[in-house]
KETORTI-271799 format. One record per residue (C-alpha): residue in three letters; x, y, z. Coordinates in steps of 0.02 Angstrom, whole numbers, plus 50000, padded with zeros to 5 digits. Each point is the difference from the previous one (the first is absolute). Layout:
N
@code Ala&X X&Y Y&Z Z
...
END
This chain:
400
@code Met&X 50298&Y 46358&Z 54079
@code Ser&X 50149&Y 50112&Z 49961
@code Asp&X 50053&Y 50182&Z 50015
@code Ala&X 50034&Y 50099&Z 49844
@code Cys&X 50089&Y 50168&Z 49985
@code Phe&X 49987&Y 50092&Z 49835
@code Ala&X 49971&Y 50169&Z 49919
@code Leu&X 49858&Y 50044&Z 49882
@code Leu&X 50053&Y 50122&Z 49863
@code Pro&X 49854&Y 50075&Z 49901
@code Arg&X 50093&Y 50054&Z 49843
@code Asp&X 49853&Y 50091&Z 49921
@code Gly&X 49943&Y 50093&Z 50154
@code Leu&X 49871&Y 49954&Z 50130
@code Ser&X 49817&Y 50046&Z 50017
@code Ala&X 49922&Y 49963&Z 50170
@code Lys&X 49829&Y 50081&Z 49987
@code Asp&X 49932&Y 50089&Z 50153
@code Gly&X 49822&Y 49992&Z 50065
@code Arg&X 49929&Y 50135&Z 49887
@code Gly&X 49890&Y 49939&Z 49858
@code Trp&X 50020&Y 50040&Z 49816
@code Tyr&X 49857&Y 50125&Z 50001
@code Thr&X 50060&Y 50136&Z 50117
@code Ser&X 50028&Y 50184&Z 49964
@code Glu&X 50098&Y 49952&Z 49845
@code Val&X 49904&Y 49868&Z 49902
@code Gly&X 50102&Y 49847&Z 49956
@code Arg&X 50149&Y 50040&Z 50111
@code Gly&X 50087&Y 49863&Z 50099
@code Tyr&X 50104&Y 50059&Z 50148
@code Ser&X 50149&Y 49898&Z 50057
@code Leu&X 50070&Y 49983&Z 50175
@code Pro&X 50179&Y 50065&Z 50013
@code Trp&X 50056&Y 49827&Z 50057
@code Pro&X 49908&Y 49832&Z 50004
@code Leu&X 49927&Y 49938&Z 50163
@code Pro&X 50060&Y 49838&Z 50080
@code Thr&X 49830&Y 49920&Z 49968
@code Thr&X 50016&Y 50034&Z 49814
@code Val&X 50171&Y 49918&Z 49996
@code Arg&X 49943&Y 49848&Z 50100
@code Gly&X 49853&Y 49978&Z 49882
@code Ala&X 50119&Y 49999&Z 49852
@code Leu&X 50110&Y 49872&Z 50089
@code Arg&X 49851&Y 49888&Z 50035
@code Ala&X 49954&Y 50007&Z 49816
@code Ala&X 50179&Y 49958&Z 49949
@code Trp&X 50008&Y 49857&Z 50126
@code Gly&X 49841&Y 49923&Z 49928
@code His&X 50071&Y 50006&Z 49823
@code Asp&X 50159&Y 49916&Z 50064
@code Val&X 49899&Y 49861&Z 50083
@code Met&X 49901&Y 49966&Z 49841
@code Ala&X 50160&Y 49999&Z 49896
@code Ala&X 50087&Y 49880&Z 50122
@code Thr&X 49855&Y 49879&Z 50028
@code Gly&X 49902&Y 50011&Z 49838
@code Ile&X 49836&Y 50028&Z 50094
@code Thr&X 49878&Y 50143&Z 49979
@code Leu&X 49954&Y 50096&Z 50158
@code Ser&X 49821&Y 50059&Z 50018
@code Pro&X 49979&Y 50178&Z 50064
@code Ala&X 49944&Y 49938&Z 50172
@code Ser&X 50145&Y 49876&Z 50013
@code Trp&X 50122&Y 50134&Z 49942
@code Glu&X 49935&Y 50119&Z 50133
@code His&X 50012&Y 49871&Z 50138
@code Arg&X 50169&Y 49924&Z 49958
@code Ser&X 50088&Y 50165&Z 49964
@code Glu&X 49958&Y 50064&Z 50175
@code Gln&X 50166&Y 49922&Z 50052
@code Val&X 50095&Y 50126&Z 49895
@code Gly&X 50058&Y 50127&Z 50128
@code Leu&X 50089&Y 50165&Z 49971
@code Gln&X 50135&Y 50016&Z 50134
@code Arg&X 50098&Y 50154&Z 49943
@code Phe&X 49951&Y 50142&Z 49883
@code Ile&X 50121&Y 50142&Z 49963
@code Ala&X 50038&Y 50119&Z 49857
@code Leu&X 50166&Y 49988&Z 49909
@code Arg&X 50091&Y 50120&Z 49885
@code Arg&X 50163&Y 49971&Z 49907
@code Ala&X 50098&Y 50057&Z 49850
@code Leu&X 49962&Y 49892&Z 49849
@code Gly&X 50119&Y 49853&Z 49994
@code Glu&X 50044&Y 49996&Z 50186
@code Ser&X 49960&Y 49856&Z 50118
@code Phe&X 49881&Y 50037&Z 50143
@code Thr&X 50078&Y 50029&Z 50172
@code Arg&X 49939&Y 50076&Z 50163
@code Ala&X 50061&Y 50170&Z 49938
@code His&X 49862&Y 49995&Z 49868
@code Arg&X 49857&Y 49990&Z 50127
@code Met&X 49872&Y 50141&Z 50002
@code Trp&X 49889&Y 50036&Z 50151
@code Pro&X 49840&Y 50101&Z 50027
@code Val&X 50038&Y 50175&Z 50061
@code Pro&X 49961&Y 50009&Z 50188
@code Ala&X 49861&Y 50115&Z 50058
@code Asp&X 50115&Y 50084&Z 50128
@code Ala&X 50110&Y 50072&Z 49861
@code Val&X 49949&Y 50169&Z 49928
@code Arg&X 50081&Y 50091&Z 49854
@code Val&X 49991&Y 50188&Z 50025
@code Leu&X 50056&Y 50156&Z 49909
@code Asp&X 50082&Y 50116&Z 50125
@code Glu&X 50004&Y 50190&Z 50000
@code Arg&X 50156&Y 50003&Z 49890
@code Gly&X 49916&Y 49892&Z 49868
@code Ala&X 50106&Y 49848&Z 50041
@code Glu&X 49922&Y 49828&Z 50017
@code Cys&X 50028&Y 49905&Z 50161
@code Leu&X 49936&Y 49842&Z 50083
@code Val&X 49935&Y 50009&Z 50179
@code Arg&X 49937&Y 49871&Z 50123
@code Leu&X 49832&Y 50003&Z 50085
@code Glu&X 50044&Y 49962&Z 50180
@code Pro&X 49856&Y 49955&Z 50119
@code His&X 49988&Y 50097&Z 50163
@code Pro&X 49878&Y 49990&Z 50146
@code Gly&X 49854&Y 50121&Z 49998
@code Gly&X 49936&Y 50101&Z 49854
@code Ser&X 49830&Y 50026&Z 49921
@code Arg&X 49862&Y 49872&Z 50012
@code Thr&X 49947&Y 49894&Z 49851
@code Leu&X 49829&Y 50001&Z 49919
@code Gly&X 49956&Y 49817&Z 50023
@code Pro&X 49825&Y 49932&Z 49967
@code Asp&X 49982&Y 49944&Z 50180
@code Glu&X 50061&Y 50043&Z 50175
@code Asp&X 50163&Y 49905&Z 50024
@code Asp&X 50111&Y 50077&Z 50132
@code Ala&X 50144&Y 49880&Z 49961
@code Arg&X 50001&Y 50061&Z 49819
@code Glu&X 49993&Y 50181&Z 50055
@code Ala&X 50150&Y 49969&Z 50115
@code Leu&X 50112&Y 49941&Z 49858
@code Trp&X 50151&Y 50109&Z 49968
@code His&X 49995&Y 50124&Z 49857
@code Pro&X 50135&Y 50026&Z 49868
@code Arg&X 50097&Y 50162&Z 49989
@code Arg&X 50116&Y 50060&Z 49864
@code Ser&X 50176&Y 50054&Z 50044
@code Ala&X 50002&Y 50129&Z 49860
@code Ser&X 49871&Y 50112&Z 49917
@code Gly&X 49967&Y 50012&Z 49815
@code Lys&X 49878&Y 49960&Z 49861
@code Pro&X 49965&Y 49813&Z 49987
@code Leu&X 50039&Y 49918&Z 49833
@code Thr&X 49934&Y 49842&Z 49919
@code Ser&X 50097&Y 49845&Z 50049
@code Pro&X 50050&Y 49865&Z 49876
@code Leu&X 49927&Y 49825&Z 50012
@code Phe&X 50161&Y 49908&Z 50045
@code Trp&X 50169&Y 50027&Z 50080
@code Pro&X 50155&Y 49901&Z 49952
@code Glu&X 50081&Y 49879&Z 50122
@code Ser&X 50139&Y 50115&Z 50061
@code Arg&X 49883&Y 50144&Z 50042
@code Met&X 49872&Y 49890&Z 50087
@code Met&X 50127&Y 49909&Z 50107
@code Ala&X 50077&Y 50166&Z 50052
@code Trp&X 49828&Y 50065&Z 50049
@code Leu&X 49961&Y 49845&Z 50104
@code Ser&X 50167&Y 50011&Z 50089
@code Gly&X 49973&Y 50184&Z 50045
@code Ala&X 50135&Y 50071&Z 49886
@code Pro&X 49978&Y 50164&Z 49902
@code Val&X 49922&Y 49975&Z 49829
@code Ser&X 50008&Y 50116&Z 49850
@code Pro&X 49846&Y 50037&Z 49892
@code Met&X 49962&Y 49884&Z 49855
@code Pro&X 50019&Y 50063&Z 49821
@code Glu&X 49838&Y 50001&Z 49905
@code Gln&X 50070&Y 49894&Z 49857
@code Glu&X 50003&Y 49846&Z 50112
@code Gly&X 49811&Y 49975&Z 49987
@code Leu&X 49894&Y 49893&Z 49886
@code Ser&X 49915&Y 50072&Z 49847
@code Gln&X 49837&Y 49959&Z 49911
@code Arg&X 49939&Y 49999&Z 49822
@code Thr&X 49826&Y 49993&Z 49927
@code Asp&X 49955&Y 49861&Z 49877
@code Ile&X 49855&Y 50033&Z 49882
@code His&X 49892&Y 49851&Z 49947
@code Leu&X 49867&Y 49994&Z 49865
@code Ala&X 49900&Y 49875&Z 49898
@code Ile&X 49973&Y 50006&Z 49812
@code Asp&X 49828&Y 49967&Z 49929
@code Val&X 50020&Y 49863&Z 49869
@code Glu&X 49864&Y 50075&Z 49888
@code Thr&X 50048&Y 50183&Z 50002
@code Gln&X 50186&Y 49976&Z 50036
@code Ala&X 49985&Y 50146&Z 50122
@code Ser&X 50027&Y 50005&Z 50186
@code Gln&X 49854&Y 49960&Z 50116
@code Asp&X 49972&Y 50144&Z 50119
@code Ser&X 49928&Y 49885&Z 50133
@code Met&X 50161&Y 49898&Z 50003
@code Leu&X 50122&Y 50145&Z 50011
@code His&X 50088&Y 50005&Z 50169
@code Ser&X 50167&Y 50039&Z 50080
@code Arg&X 50100&Y 49917&Z 50137
@code Glu&X 50141&Y 50062&Z 50111
@code Val&X 50157&Y 49893&Z 49998
@code Val&X 50145&Y 50011&Z 50123
@code Glu&X 50166&Y 50002&Z 49907
@code Met&X 50123&Y 49870&Z 50066
@code Leu&X 50143&Y 50050&Z 49884
@code Arg&X 50069&Y 50177&Z 50006
@code Ala&X 50145&Y 50090&Z 49918
@code Gln&X 50102&Y 50113&Z 50113
@code Arg&X 50114&Y 50136&Z 49932
@code Gln&X 50179&Y 49980&Z 50060
@code Ala&X 50168&Y 50072&Z 49954
@code Gly&X 50042&Y 49938&Z 49826
@code Gly&X 49828&Y 49935&Z 49956
@code Phe&X 49853&Y 49906&Z 50073
@code Ala&X 49983&Y 49852&Z 50118
@code Val&X 49846&Y 49890&Z 50005
@code Glu&X 49932&Y 49944&Z 50168
@code Glu&X 49865&Y 49871&Z 50029
@code Trp&X 49879&Y 49967&Z 50141
@code Ala&X 49945&Y 49829&Z 50059
@code Leu&X 49900&Y 49913&Z 50136
@code Gly&X 50107&Y 49895&Z 50117
@code Leu&X 49902&Y 49852&Z 50068
@code Ser&X 50024&Y 49856&Z 50120
@code Cys&X 49855&Y 49877&Z 50001
@code Val&X 49944&Y 49827&Z 50047
@code Trp&X 49988&Y 49896&Z 49840
@code Pro&X 49907&Y 49837&Z 50036
@code Asp&X 50028&Y 49835&Z 49911
@code Pro&X 49977&Y 49932&Z 49868
@code Ala&X 50046&Y 50163&Z 49913
@code Ser&X 50182&Y 50039&Z 49966
@code Gly&X 50101&Y 50116&Z 50113
@code Leu&X 49971&Y 50153&Z 49890
@code Pro&X 49862&Y 50054&Z 49880
@code Arg&X 50024&Y 49925&Z 49828
@code Gly&X 50019&Y 50142&Z 49878
@code Pro&X 49930&Y 50177&Z 50015
@code Val&X 49868&Y 50044&Z 50129
@code Gly&X 49844&Y 50099&Z 49955
@code Leu&X 49986&Y 50145&Z 50122
@code Gly&X 49874&Y 50140&Z 50022
@code Gly&X 49879&Y 50068&Z 49870
@code Arg&X 50006&Y 49915&Z 49829
@code Arg&X 50111&Y 49871&Z 50086
@code Arg&X 50157&Y 50087&Z 49939
@code Leu&X 50141&Y 49874&Z 49989
@code Ser&X 50139&Y 50008&Z 50130
@code Ser&X 50160&Y 49901&Z 49980
@code Val&X 50065&Y 49901&Z 50148
@code Glu&X 50177&Y 50014&Z 50070
@code Arg&X 50063&Y 49894&Z 50145
@code Leu&X 50057&Y 50093&Z 50157
@code Asp&X 50111&Y 49952&Z 50146
@code Val&X 49908&Y 49990&Z 50166
@code Ala&X 50135&Y 50113&Z 50076
@code Leu&X 49925&Y 50145&Z 49902
@code Phe&X 49861&Y 50010&Z 50130
@code Ala&X 50116&Y 50000&Z 50152
@code Met&X 50018&Y 50140&Z 50128
@code Pro&X 50159&Y 50107&Z 49998
@code Asp&X 50108&Y 49962&Z 50151
@code Ala&X 50024&Y 50186&Z 50040
@code Leu&X 49814&Y 50020&Z 50033
@code Ala&X 49998&Y 49876&Z 50144
@code Gln&X 50040&Y 50109&Z 50150
@code Arg&X 49933&Y 50032&Z 50174
@code Thr&X 49873&Y 50140&Z 50012
@code Arg&X 49889&Y 50075&Z 50136
@code Gly&X 49854&Y 50029&Z 49882
@code Leu&X 49944&Y 49907&Z 49845
@code Arg&X 49947&Y 50070&Z 49833
@code Leu&X 49903&Y 49879&Z 49888
@code Val&X 49972&Y 50044&Z 49817
@code Leu&X 49879&Y 49898&Z 49895
@code Ala&X 50090&Y 49928&Z 49849
@code Thr&X 49834&Y 49931&Z 49933
@code Pro&X 49821&Y 50051&Z 50038
@code Ala&X 49927&Y 49930&Z 50162
@code Glu&X 49827&Y 49935&Z 50039
@code Phe&X 49944&Y 50032&Z 50179
@code Gln&X 49828&Y 49958&Z 50066
@code Arg&X 49973&Y 50175&Z 50074
@code Gly&X 50067&Y 50107&Z 49860
@code Trp&X 50160&Y 50091&Z 50046
@code Leu&X 50017&Y 49919&Z 50174
@code Pro&X 50109&Y 49842&Z 49996
@code Asp&X 49921&Y 49836&Z 50051
@code Gly&X 50026&Y 49949&Z 50181
@code Phe&X 50017&Y 50176&Z 50070
@code Glu&X 49875&Y 50047&Z 50136
@code Arg&X 49966&Y 50154&Z 50103
@code Val&X 50082&Y 49997&Z 50172
@code Ala&X 49939&Y 50123&Z 50131
@code Gly&X 50124&Y 50120&Z 50074
@code Ala&X 50054&Y 50180&Z 50000
@code Pro&X 49995&Y 50017&Z 49855
@code Pro&X 49916&Y 49844&Z 49926
@code Arg&X 50097&Y 49907&Z 49867
@code Tyr&X 49997&Y 49857&Z 49876
@code Val&X 50100&Y 49848&Z 50057
@code Gly&X 50026&Y 49842&Z 49899
@code Arg&X 50128&Y 49885&Z 49922
@code Leu&X 50101&Y 50002&Z 49840
@code Pro&X 50047&Y 49847&Z 49896
@code Cys&X 50163&Y 49921&Z 50061
@code Val&X 50010&Y 50113&Z 50155
@code Asp&X 49959&Y 49916&Z 50166
@code Ala&X 49977&Y 50153&Z 50110
@code Pro&X 49842&Y 50107&Z 49989
@code Val&X 50023&Y 50171&Z 49919
@code Val&X 49915&Y 50170&Z 50008
@code Leu&X 49943&Y 50084&Z 49839
@code Arg&X 50063&Y 50179&Z 50013
@code Ala&X 49956&Y 50070&Z 49828
@code Ala&X 49932&Y 49948&Z 49831
@code Leu&X 50026&Y 50092&Z 49835
@code Val&X 49875&Y 49919&Z 49883
@code Pro&X 49955&Y 50071&Z 49827
@code Arg&X 49829&Y 49980&Z 49921
@code Ala&X 49936&Y 49821&Z 50003
@code Leu&X 49998&Y 49889&Z 49845
@code Glu&X 49832&Y 49929&Z 49946
@code Val&X 50038&Y 49837&Z 49910
@code Ser&X 49884&Y 49882&Z 49909
@code Gly&X 50021&Y 49866&Z 49868
@code Trp&X 49907&Y 49881&Z 49888
@code Asp&X 49955&Y 49821&Z 50045
@code Met&X 50048&Y 49900&Z 49844
@code Val&X 49899&Y 49848&Z 50054
@code Leu&X 49837&Y 50080&Z 50058
@code Arg&X 50013&Y 50141&Z 49872
@code Arg&X 49962&Y 50139&Z 50123
@code Pro&X 50093&Y 50136&Z 50096
@code Arg&X 50091&Y 49951&Z 50158
@code Pro&X 49962&Y 50092&Z 50163
@code Thr&X 50090&Y 50166&Z 50018
@code Arg&X 50148&Y 50001&Z 50118
@code Arg&X 50070&Y 50153&Z 50091
@code Trp&X 50190&Y 50007&Z 50016
@code Val&X 50128&Y 50110&Z 50084
@code Pro&X 50113&Y 50056&Z 49856
@code Ala&X 50184&Y 49958&Z 49984
@code Gly&X 50110&Y 50136&Z 50074
@code Ala&X 49895&Y 50022&Z 50158
@code Val&X 50107&Y 50018&Z 50156
@code Tyr&X 49967&Y 49943&Z 50179
@code Phe&X 50104&Y 50046&Z 50153
@code Phe&X 50017&Y 49890&Z 50155
@code Glu&X 50080&Y 49988&Z 50170
@code Lys&X 50007&Y 49846&Z 50110
@code His&X 49867&Y 49993&Z 50134
@code Gly&X 50090&Y 50021&Z 50166
@code Gly&X 50162&Y 50062&Z 49921
@code Gly&X 50147&Y 49912&Z 49919
@code Asp&X 50085&Y 50007&Z 49830
@code Phe&X 49961&Y 49907&Z 49840
@code Thr&X 50146&Y 49884&Z 49966
@code Ala&X 50093&Y 49970&Z 49837
@code Glu&X 49929&Y 49823&Z 49998
@code Glu&X 49822&Y 50067&Z 50010
@code Leu&X 50031&Y 50118&Z 49854
@code Arg&X 50069&Y 49854&Z 49899
@code Ala&X 49845&Y 49898&Z 50039
@code Leu&X 49886&Y 50144&Z 49949
@code Trp&X 50081&Y 50022&Z 49829
@code Leu&X 49860&Y 49972&Z 49871
@code Ala&X 49895&Y 49910&Z 50131
@code Ser&X 49814&Y 49993&Z 49957
@code Trp&X 49884&Y 50106&Z 50108
@code Gly&X 49811&Y 49986&Z 50000
@code Ser&X 49903&Y 49893&Z 49875
@code Gly&X 50041&Y 49940&Z 49825
@code His&X 50165&Y 49912&Z 50034
@code Ala&X 49981&Y 49894&Z 49842
@code Glu&X 49992&Y 50162&Z 49900
@code Ala&X 50155&Y 50077&Z 50080
@code Leu&X 49894&Y 50133&Z 50085
@code Gly&X 50060&Y 50098&Z 50151
@code Gln&X 50186&Y 49970&Z 49977
@code Val&X 50101&Y 50121&Z 50106
@code Leu&X 50169&Y 50084&Z 50000
@code Pro&X 50069&Y 50032&Z 50175
@code Gly&X 50098&Y 50158&Z 50040
@code Val&X 50074&Y 50090&Z 50148
@code Trp&X 49908&Y 50140&Z 50090
@code Gln&X 50053&Y 50107&Z 50147
@code Pro&X 49841&Y 50055&Z 50089
@code Pro&X 50003&Y 50166&Z 50091
@code His&X 50004&Y 49988&Z 50189
@code His&X 49826&Y 50008&Z 50073
@code Gly&X 49927&Y 49998&Z 50174
@code Gln&X 49960&Y 49845&Z 50100
@code Gly&X 49844&Y 49915&Z 49936
@code Ala&X 49996&Y 50097&Z 49837
END
């Protein structure tokens, strides 16, 4: 059993099909997710591990044996990377999901600005499906500036995300920093008529991983990659042998070794803070939907959710939760040849706010321990990995 750190670089784009079928409003259209899910990547790694085992031992794995033995392949870290073509990957190339408490707005002067959603006690009640007074007592976010909300990009670069987590001012992101998509058209030719078969005509969305950016004096090419740290069991080698098939059509991704330090936490982020902001770096799977596992209602005035976080000994109070629309995730069982049960995830970028139960600060050591710690279920799939940040809660009355 060994740990492997490497990047997957899909040179010809990446197609990770979403849950919609081919026969939707546009017949023969395949829709791609904007970024692959951790489960998709782990499945590709399990397939690559099985090929490595067969190449190293000379045996042929049956589907059931492959399924059982590859369970040991665990995805420990899963981050996006972006660099200029020809550079070596460093921590400066990391890209993170945009946090849900960041809002791009267009102010009255037509200028774009970035504002924080800060939770405060009180506010309007939610429209939950049941009567839960602890949920209704959660703090509500308020914007510090008015304006028309704008669409946010999918990722932020390392410098912007670390500044946001540390509480520093952050400037809006230029639109050109996002990913782009293309549409591939596929058809089949009838061997008798030498014409296309209408029933086999379809299109598929593909996420571009290489992109040319206009700069002074010409163009610069940037490339996106998936940075992975995983458990790679024996008797396979320490890295996948050759390219890895990933996503729809098993598009080939080259493998590049990474240093484990690329996944480390910046020293400047480890600081003492009265409140804690946790941003999901990967989707999370909680048993009760948006509510983290282990948090229970505690009676009081008002009632509250109290529980524990990974790597933090003291109990904490959940003050607010900014959670976008849930992800409905399914897959295909390659052994039984049938769909897997649907799973409901909290999307990456969701933000939770905490204070310690009974008072006290979160220490720098606790923030270091929380860095990319797994929260909830699916630890072998790198689900629920969190980014800790500082938060200064507003002063509130005793017992609030």
